[in-house]
C-alpha positions as CSV (number, residue, x, y, z in Angstrom):
1,M,-3.2,39.4,-3.9
2,G,-5.0,38.8,-7.2
3,N,-1.9,37.2,-8.8
4,I,-1.5,34.8,-5.8
5,A,-5.1,33.7,-6.0
6,H,-4.7,33.2,-9.7
7,V,-1.7,31.0,-9.2
8,I,-3.5,29.0,-6.5
9,F,-6.6,28.4,-8.5
10,S,-4.5,27.6,-11.6
11,T,-2.5,25.0,-9.7
12,I,-5.7,23.4,-8.3
13,G,-7.2,23.3,-11.8
14,I,-4.1,21.5,-13.2
15,I,-4.2,18.9,-10.4
16,V,-7.9,18.3,-11.0
17,L,-7.4,18.0,-14.7
18,I,-4.5,15.5,-14.2
19,F,-6.8,13.5,-11.8
20,V,-9.7,13.4,-14.3
21,L,-7.5,12.3,-17.2
22,W,-5.7,9.7,-15.1
23,H,-9.0,8.4,-13.8
24,A,-10.4,8.1,-17.3
25,S,-7.3,6.4,-18.7
26,S,-7.2,4.0,-15.7
27,R,-10.5,2.5,-16.8
28,R,-8.9,1.2,-20.0
29,F,-5.3,0.6,-19.0
30,E,-3.4,-0.6,-15.9
31,L,-1.6,2.7,-15.0
32,P,0.5,3.0,-11.9
33,C,1.1,6.5,-10.7
34,P,3.7,8.1,-13.1
35,V,7.1,8.8,-11.6
36,W,6.8,12.4,-12.5
37,L,3.7,12.7,-10.3
38,R,5.5,11.2,-7.3
39,W,5.3,14.6,-5.5
40,M,1.5,14.2,-5.3
41,V,1.9,10.7,-3.8
42,E,4.4,12.0,-1.2
43,L,1.8,14.4,0.3
44,D,-0.7,13.3,2.9
45,N,-4.2,13.9,1.6
46,P,-5.7,16.7,3.7
47,F,-9.2,15.5,3.1
48,A,-8.7,11.8,4.0
49,K,-7.2,11.3,7.5
50,T,-7.5,7.5,7.0
51,C,-4.9,7.6,4.3
52,R,-2.3,9.7,6.2
53,A,1.0,7.9,6.8
54,Q,1.0,8.3,10.5
55,T,-2.6,7.0,10.8
56,I,-1.9,3.9,8.8
57,I,1.3,3.1,10.7
58,E,-0.2,3.6,14.1
59,Q,-2.9,1.1,13.2
60,L,-0.3,-1.6,12.4
61,G,1.0,-2.0,15.9
62,L,4.6,-2.4,14.7
63,E,7.4,-3.3,17.1
64,P,11.2,-3.1,16.9
65,G,12.6,-6.1,15.0
66,M,9.6,-6.8,12.8
67,S,9.7,-7.5,9.1
68,V,7.4,-5.4,6.9
69,L,6.6,-5.4,3.1
70,D,5.6,-2.1,1.6
71,A,4.2,-3.3,-1.7
72,G,3.9,-0.6,-4.3
73,C,5.9,1.7,-2.1
74,G,6.1,4.5,-4.5
75,P,8.4,7.3,-3.3
76,G,8.6,5.9,0.2
77,R,5.9,7.9,2.0
78,L,5.3,5.0,4.4
79,T,8.6,3.0,3.9
80,I,10.8,5.5,5.7
81,P,8.7,6.0,8.8
82,I,8.1,2.2,9.0
83,A,11.8,1.6,8.8
84,K,12.3,4.0,11.7
85,R,9.6,2.3,13.7
86,V,11.0,-1.3,13.3
87,G,14.5,-0.1,14.0
88,E,17.9,-1.6,13.1
89,R,16.9,-5.1,14.1
90,G,13.8,-4.8,11.8
91,H,13.6,-5.2,8.1
92,V,11.6,-3.4,5.4
93,V,11.2,-4.5,1.8
94,A,10.3,-1.6,-0.4
95,M,8.7,-3.1,-3.6
96,D,7.7,-1.2,-6.7
97,I,7.5,-1.9,-10.5
98,Q,8.9,1.6,-11.3
99,E,12.7,2.1,-10.7
100,G,12.1,5.8,-10.5
101,M,10.0,5.4,-7.4
102,L,12.5,3.2,-5.8
103,A,15.3,5.7,-6.6
104,R,13.4,8.4,-4.7
105,T,12.9,6.0,-1.7
106,R,16.7,5.3,-1.8
107,Q,17.4,9.0,-1.6
108,K,15.2,9.4,1.4
109,A,16.7,6.3,3.1
110,L,20.2,7.7,2.5
111,A,19.3,11.1,3.9
112,E,17.9,9.4,7.0
113,N,20.9,7.1,7.3
114,L,18.6,4.0,7.2
115,S,20.2,0.7,6.4
116,N,17.3,-1.7,7.2
117,I,15.5,-1.3,3.8
118,E,15.7,-3.8,1.0
119,F,14.7,-2.5,-2.5
120,L,12.9,-4.8,-4.8
121,H,12.2,-3.8,-8.4
122,A,9.3,-6.2,-9.2
123,G,5.5,-6.6,-9.2
124,L,3.3,-8.6,-7.0
125,G,2.5,-12.1,-8.2
126,Q,5.8,-12.5,-9.9
127,G,7.2,-14.9,-7.3
128,F,10.0,-12.8,-5.8
129,L,8.8,-12.7,-2.2
130,G,9.2,-16.2,-0.7
131,N,7.2,-17.8,2.0
132,N,6.6,-16.9,5.7
133,R,8.8,-13.8,5.7
134,F,6.8,-10.8,6.9
135,D,5.0,-9.8,10.1
136,A,3.0,-7.2,8.1
137,A,2.4,-6.1,4.6
138,L,0.8,-2.9,3.2
139,L,-1.1,-2.1,0.0
140,V,-1.7,1.7,0.1
141,T,-3.8,2.9,-2.8
142,V,-2.1,0.2,-4.9
143,M,-4.6,-2.7,-5.3
144,G,-6.4,-1.3,-8.3
145,E,-3.1,-0.9,-10.2
146,I,-2.4,-4.7,-10.0
147,P,-3.3,-6.6,-13.2
148,D,-3.9,-9.9,-11.5
149,R,-5.1,-9.0,-8.0
150,N,-6.1,-12.5,-7.0
151,R,-2.7,-13.8,-7.7
152,A,-1.0,-10.9,-6.0
153,L,-3.1,-11.3,-2.8
154,K,-2.3,-15.1,-2.7
155,E,1.4,-14.3,-2.9
156,I,1.0,-11.8,-0.1
157,C,-0.8,-14.4,2.0
158,G,2.0,-16.9,1.3
159,T,4.8,-14.4,2.2
160,L,3.2,-13.4,5.5
161,K,4.2,-15.3,8.6
162,P,1.3,-17.3,10.3
163,G,-0.7,-14.6,12.0
164,G,0.8,-11.9,9.9
165,L,-1.2,-8.7,9.0
166,L,-2.2,-7.3,5.7
167,S,-3.2,-3.6,5.7
168,V,-5.1,-2.3,2.6
169,T,-5.8,1.4,2.3
170,E,-8.1,2.8,-0.4
171,T,-9.5,6.3,-1.1
172,V,-12.0,7.6,-3.6
173,F,-9.5,10.3,-4.5
174,D,-7.4,7.6,-6.2
175,P,-8.4,6.8,-9.8
176,H,-7.9,3.1,-9.1
177,F,-10.2,3.1,-6.1
178,Q,-11.4,-0.3,-4.9
179,S,-14.5,-0.7,-2.8
180,R,-14.5,-2.4,0.6
181,G,-16.6,-5.2,-0.9
182,T,-14.0,-5.8,-3.6
183,V,-11.1,-5.7,-1.2
184,S,-12.8,-8.0,1.2
185,R,-13.7,-10.5,-1.4
186,I,-10.3,-10.8,-3.0
187,A,-8.5,-11.0,0.4
188,G,-10.9,-13.7,1.5
189,E,-10.3,-15.7,-1.7
190,A,-6.6,-15.5,-1.0
191,G,-7.0,-17.1,2.4
192,L,-6.9,-14.0,4.6
193,A,-9.4,-13.3,7.4
194,P,-10.8,-9.8,8.1
195,T,-9.9,-8.3,11.5
196,G,-10.8,-4.7,11.3
197,V,-12.0,-1.7,9.3
198,F,-11.0,2.0,9.8
199,G,-12.7,4.9,8.1
200,G,-15.8,5.2,5.9
201,R,-16.7,3.6,2.6
202,M,-15.0,6.3,0.5
203,S,-11.7,6.3,2.4
204,F,-10.7,3.4,4.5
205,T,-8.1,0.9,5.8
206,M,-9.0,-2.8,6.1
207,H,-6.9,-5.3,8.1
208,F,-6.7,-9.0,7.3
209,R,-4.7,-11.8,9.0
210,K,-3.1,-15.0,7.8
211,P,-4.4,-17.9,9.8
212,N,-2.0,-19.2,12.4
213,S,-2.4,-22.9,11.5
214,E,-3.8,-25.2,8.8
215,K,-6.8,-25.8,11.0
216,E,-7.6,-22.1,11.1
217,Q,-7.0,-21.9,7.3
218,H,-9.4,-24.8,6.7
219,A,-12.0,-23.2,8.9
220,H,-11.6,-19.8,7.1
221,N,-11.9,-21.5,3.7
222,N,-15.2,-23.2,4.8
223,R,-16.6,-19.9,5.9
224,S,-15.6,-18.3,2.6
225,D,-17.3,-21.1,0.6
């Protein structure tokens, strides 16, 4: 029993140490989650219900046939269940700057016999997404890893269909944590209107929508100013 306890506490200690070092380094450098730590990203956080895959997906209101962008998809924790939710007529773009993360997502998609996922090895703001493509887009504990967040959010606004939804999830357990105020400000500057907040200030999901028309966009810009 003592040996088991020692292993458990040692494992917890290692995880805490990794988190502290990663958090400290992320203050000086833009560091996405390393591929070798993907096993941590694949797990639902037991202390933050707001960040669990099922919770995030249920809040999206997805329907069969929808097109969804999972930006910074990592090892596919949300990509796979979203692809199942939108079905064969739907389309999911799994986007990540690390090929190792995309490779893991491909493995999962193959195991689940999913053919409705497109894999995009790129970063936000690089101009690969096109205009008016997606019904919904997700940034799950990713926003703080993006070097130019304003440019990235503007690209997301452009690639959403009119009325399309952006879901941004943040948790204080992530070393790149972004506050609700920061998320709201950058999304607003990109032309997205807030529609809902789930969770508390330390772990939350915020929803934003792209205006349905130029008139709505103009009204939103006036309010932002």
